[in-house]
N, C-alpha and C positions, 0 to 999 in steps of 0.2 A: 681212825684209818679203816677203810673198808677192805676186807680181804676178798680175793677172787674166790668164787665158788669152786671147791675142789671136787673133782670127779673121782669116784672110787671104782677101780677096775677089778675085775676078776683076775686071779693069777693066770699067767700063761706059761707054757713050757718054753724051754730054750729053742726048740724047733719052731714053735709058733712065733717067738720073738724074732728069729731070723727072717721069717716071712714079713713080719711087720716092718722090720728095718728096711727091707727092699722097697716096700710100699711107701714108707716115709721118705726114703731117699729119692725115689723117682717122682713122687708127688702127683702121679696120674694113674688112671685105671690100667691094670695090666692083665694080660692073659696068663693062665697057669703056666704055659710053656715058657713064657718070658721070665716068670719068677723062678722056675726051675733052672733056666739057663743062667740067671744072675747068681744063683747059689751053687752052681756046678763045681766051683773050686773047693767049697767046703762041705757040700752035701751031695751024695750020689742018689738023689731021689728020682723016682719015676713020677710022671705027672699025676698018677693016681694018689700017691702019697701026699703030694701038695694039695690035691683036691680035698682029701680027708681033713688035713690041717686047716685049710681055708674054711671048710664047713664048720669046724669047731670054733674058729675065730669069728665067723658070722654069728653063730649061736651065742657067743660071749659078748657080742656087740662091738667087736673090734673092726670088722670090715663090712663094706657094702658089696653086694654081689649084683651084677647086671647080667641077667640070663636072657635078655631080649633078642640078642643076635645069635649067629652061628657059634661064635666064640664067646664064652662067658668071660667077663672081666671083673676084677676085684680092685677095690680101692680102700684106703684107710678111712675108717669112720671116726676115729679119735686121733687127736694130735699126739705126737711123740712126747712133747713136754707134759701133757696131761697124764700120760701113762707113767712117765718117770717120777712125776710128783706123787702120784698115787702109790707107786712102789716104795718111794722114799718114806712117805708118811707111814705106810704099813710096817716098814722095817723099824722105824723109830718107836712105833707103838709096841711092836713085838719085843724089842729090847728095853723098853722103858726109858729111853734116853731123850735127849733134846737135840736140836739142830747144832747148838754149840758143841756139845760133847761128841756128836758124830763127826763134825768137821775137825775138831781138835784131835780126835783119835786117828783120823785119816792123815792129818799132817804129821803127827808124831810117829806114825807107822811108816812114814815116807811113801804113802800111797798117793802122793800128789807131786807133780813136777814143779820146778821153779816157774815155768811158763804158766801153768794152771794157777799157781799161787798168786802170781802177779795179776792175772786176769780176774781172779776172785777178789783181790784187794781193790781193783778198779771198780768192780761191780758193787762192792760194799760201800766204797767211798761215794759213788754216784747215788746209791740208795739213801745213804745218810744225808746227803745234800738235799735230796728230794723231800725228806722227812724233817729237815731242819735240825738234825742231830749233829752236834759238834764233836769233833774227835776228842776222845778221852772222857766223854760223859756217859 
């Protein structure tokens, strides 16, 4: 079985992650003022604050910046799934665990809803079928 090449990302702050979530959700280039507006319910930033954070994200390789027009626009350079895979892998390495132990601890700690558990079960069953693994083996 071939594994997908994993991207290793630099850590980002919670504020930077908020910006990335906006860019991932919209899926298109955005002006800084649009990003600030989207975050206005949870963050009281001036556009200059967002500019600084976007500059850091650009340096870390998370965003593309287009400065060709009057308004600068920013877009996500990496996929949300790649970022979360990188973070999950880093956490597992840090605590010395496995995927199994991480999932089991989340379920045991009631950190997962019944709905999420049903969805995960479906995902695992589909993956097992793809790999030809029979239940209970």
